[in-house]
C-alpha positions as CSV (number, residue, x, y, z in Angstrom):
1,M,0.0,0.2,0.0
2,R,1.5,3.0,-0.6
3,M,1.6,5.7,2.0
4,Q,-0.2,8.8,1.9
5,D,1.9,12.1,1.4
6,G,1.3,13.4,5.1
7,A,2.6,10.1,6.4
8,L,5.3,10.1,4.3
9,K,6.4,13.4,5.3
10,N,5.7,12.4,8.9
11,F,7.8,9.5,8.5
12,L,10.8,11.2,7.3
13,R,10.5,14.2,9.9
14,G,10.7,11.8,12.4
15,G,13.8,9.9,10.9
16,V,15.6,13.3,10.7
17,K,14.6,14.2,14.2
18,L,15.6,10.8,15.8
19,L,18.9,11.1,13.7
20,N,19.5,14.6,14.8
21,K,19.2,13.2,18.5
22,G,21.0,10.9,18.3
23,K,24.0,13.0,16.9
24,Y,23.5,15.3,19.4
25,D,23.2,13.0,22.4
26,R,26.9,11.9,20.7
27,Y,28.0,15.4,20.9
28,V,27.0,15.6,24.6
29,K,28.4,12.4,25.8
30,E,31.8,13.7,24.2
31,I,31.7,17.1,26.1
32,R,31.0,14.9,29.3
33,E,33.9,13.1,28.8
34,R,36.1,15.9,27.7
35,S,35.2,18.3,30.3
36,S,35.1,15.5,33.4
37,S,39.0,16.6,34.8
38,L,37.7,20.2,34.6
39,P,38.1,21.9,38.2
40,D,35.1,23.4,39.4
41,F,34.7,26.7,37.9
42,T,32.4,30.1,37.8
43,M,31.1,31.2,34.4
44,L,29.5,34.6,34.3
45,T,27.4,35.3,30.8
46,S,24.6,37.8,30.0
47,D,22.4,35.1,28.9
48,C,21.5,31.5,28.9
49,M,24.7,30.0,27.7
50,A,26.1,29.6,31.0
51,G,23.3,27.3,32.2
52,L,23.2,25.3,29.1
53,I,26.5,24.7,29.3
54,Y,26.7,23.6,32.7
55,H,24.0,21.3,31.9
56,T,25.6,19.7,28.6
57,M,28.3,19.0,30.9
58,G,26.4,17.5,33.5
59,R,27.9,20.2,36.1
60,Q,26.4,22.0,39.4
61,F,25.4,25.6,38.7
62,L,28.0,27.7,40.3
63,S,26.9,31.0,39.0
64,P,24.2,33.4,39.9
65,T,23.6,34.2,35.9
66,I,21.9,31.0,35.4
67,N,18.4,31.2,33.7
68,M,18.0,35.0,33.6
69,S,19.6,37.9,31.0
70,I,21.2,41.0,31.4
71,K,21.5,43.9,29.0
72,D,25.1,43.9,27.4
73,A,26.1,47.5,28.9
74,D,24.8,46.4,32.2
75,F,26.7,43.2,32.3
76,L,29.5,45.2,32.2
77,K,28.5,47.1,35.2
78,F,28.1,43.9,36.9
79,L,31.7,42.8,36.2
80,T,33.5,46.0,37.1
81,D,31.9,46.4,40.3
82,M,31.1,42.6,41.0
83,P,31.9,43.0,44.9
84,Y,29.1,45.7,45.2
85,Y,26.2,44.2,43.4
86,L,26.6,40.7,44.8
87,K,25.8,42.5,48.2
88,Q,22.6,44.4,46.7
89,E,19.3,43.0,47.5
90,I,16.9,42.4,44.1
91,R,14.4,44.7,44.1
92,F,11.4,43.3,42.0
93,Y,9.1,45.5,40.0
94,E,5.6,45.1,38.3
95,S,5.7,42.8,35.4
96,T,3.4,40.8,33.6
97,T,5.6,38.2,32.1
98,Y,8.0,36.9,34.3
99,P,10.1,38.3,37.4
100,K,11.9,41.6,36.6
101,G,14.4,43.3,39.0
102,T,17.2,45.8,39.3
103,I,20.0,46.0,42.0
104,G,22.4,48.6,42.6
105,E,21.8,52.3,43.5
106,G,21.7,55.5,41.2
107,D,23.7,55.5,37.9
108,K,25.0,52.1,39.4
109,T,21.2,50.6,38.8
110,I,21.0,47.5,36.3
111,K,18.1,45.6,35.5
112,I,17.8,41.3,35.8
113,F,15.2,39.6,33.7
114,F,14.6,36.0,35.0
115,E,12.7,34.6,32.4
116,H,13.0,31.2,33.3
117,F,11.4,31.9,36.7
118,K,7.5,31.7,37.5
119,T,7.4,34.0,40.5
120,E,9.5,36.3,42.3
121,E,10.6,33.9,45.3
122,E,12.0,31.5,43.3
123,A,14.5,34.0,41.4
124,R,15.4,35.8,44.5
125,A,16.4,32.2,45.9
126,K,18.1,30.6,43.2
127,W,20.0,33.8,42.9
128,E,21.2,34.1,46.3
129,D,21.7,30.4,46.4
130,R,24.2,30.3,43.5
131,K,26.0,33.2,44.7
132,E,27.1,31.5,47.5
133,R,28.5,28.8,45.4
134,M,30.5,30.7,43.2
135,T,34.0,29.7,42.7
136,D,37.3,31.8,42.6
137,N,38.0,30.3,39.2
138,I,35.8,32.8,37.1
139,F,35.5,32.7,33.2
140,V,33.3,35.3,31.6
141,V,31.5,35.4,28.0
142,V,30.3,38.7,26.9
143,A,28.3,39.4,23.8
144,D,28.7,42.9,21.9
145,Q,25.7,43.8,20.4
146,N,25.1,47.7,21.2
147,L,28.5,48.1,23.3
148,T,30.0,51.5,22.7
149,D,33.8,51.7,21.8
150,E,34.4,53.0,25.3
151,Q,32.3,49.9,26.6
152,V,34.5,47.7,24.5
153,E,37.4,49.3,26.3
154,Q,36.0,48.5,29.5
155,F,35.9,44.6,28.7
156,R,39.8,44.5,27.7
157,H,40.4,46.0,30.9
158,L,38.0,43.6,33.1
159,D,41.0,41.9,34.7
160,E,42.1,45.0,36.4
161,H,38.5,45.1,38.4
162,L,38.2,41.2,38.4
163,D,40.0,37.9,39.1
164,L,39.4,36.5,36.0
165,K,40.9,33.2,34.6
166,R,39.4,34.0,31.3
167,K,37.3,36.5,28.9
168,I,36.0,36.2,25.7
169,M,33.6,38.8,23.6
170,F,31.3,37.6,20.7
171,T,31.0,40.4,18.3
172,W,29.2,40.9,14.8
173,N,31.8,43.6,14.2
174,E,34.7,42.5,12.6
175,E,36.6,45.7,13.1
176,R,36.5,45.2,16.6
177,A,37.7,41.7,16.7
178,D,41.6,41.2,18.1
179,G,41.8,37.3,17.5
180,K,42.5,37.2,21.2
181,E,39.4,37.8,23.3
182,I,37.5,39.5,21.0
183,F,35.9,37.3,17.7
184,Y,33.8,37.9,15.0
185,V,31.3,35.9,14.5
186,K,30.4,36.3,10.4
187,R,27.0,34.4,10.6
188,Y,25.3,37.5,12.6
189,G,24.3,41.2,12.2
190,R,23.8,43.4,15.3
191,D,20.0,42.5,15.6
192,R,21.2,38.6,15.8
193,I,24.5,38.6,17.5
194,K,22.8,37.1,20.8
195,N,20.7,34.3,18.9
196,W,23.4,31.6,19.8
197,S,21.4,30.3,22.6
198,K,18.4,29.5,20.5
199,L,17.9,25.7,19.9
200,R,18.6,25.0,16.0
201,K,16.4,22.6,13.5
202,D,19.6,19.7,14.4
203,G,18.8,20.2,18.1
204,F,22.2,22.3,18.7
205,R,22.7,26.2,19.6
206,D,24.7,28.3,17.5
207,Y,27.3,28.7,20.3
208,E,28.0,25.2,19.8
209,I,29.2,25.1,16.3
210,F,31.6,27.9,16.7
211,F,32.9,27.9,20.4
212,D,34.8,24.8,21.3
213,Y,33.9,26.0,25.2
214,V,35.9,23.2,26.6
215,A,39.0,23.6,25.0
216,W,38.4,27.5,26.3
217,L,37.6,26.7,30.0
218,N,40.9,24.5,29.6
219,M,42.7,27.3,28.8
220,E,43.6,25.9,25.2
221,D,44.8,28.4,22.6
222,S,42.8,27.2,20.0
223,F,38.6,26.9,20.9
224,M,36.9,28.7,17.7
225,L,35.6,26.6,15.4
226,D,34.3,28.8,12.6
């Protein structure tokens, strides 16, 4: 009996999905094997990347910037005076979607968007708990979407404000790339540079295609894949 067109499409779609799942499962297994000897580390990112990487590695979340986001300029503020911000209480403000809050006072105020939390209580509890788990082995990933030249210079000099193991910035602006700590990702324009954590059709995240984060965390020189 000939398979109906719709049934055939569903059958093929299911086969592609199963094939991609197998490929991604093998990727996760490889990542966990390669990263098993890494010491505990704190990864600070302005979006979901850190949480996704910890999850892929099967590691405990040792960073407060998990399942939330901070705009790039505010994230740099946070990094340049982290001891101050880690002492601040979160002040939540009215939101009809998910919990949103601020830390800091006056011109030092920054906003935090807790997209993956249902309540303010849950967001606060996780933020405070993961602050306490932070290690001295700190890695930082920064996105350059709307940063000014001055803010990019702040990134270059972060080591003067924060005891870092390593830092990296991904930019859409090829002129800012130095091939050492600032890397141009050619697939993105300014509007899409923060899309790297979104799920692709093949089950991977974009950053998993161009960034060998295990090599980077292991202090290797070569870690850009594309």
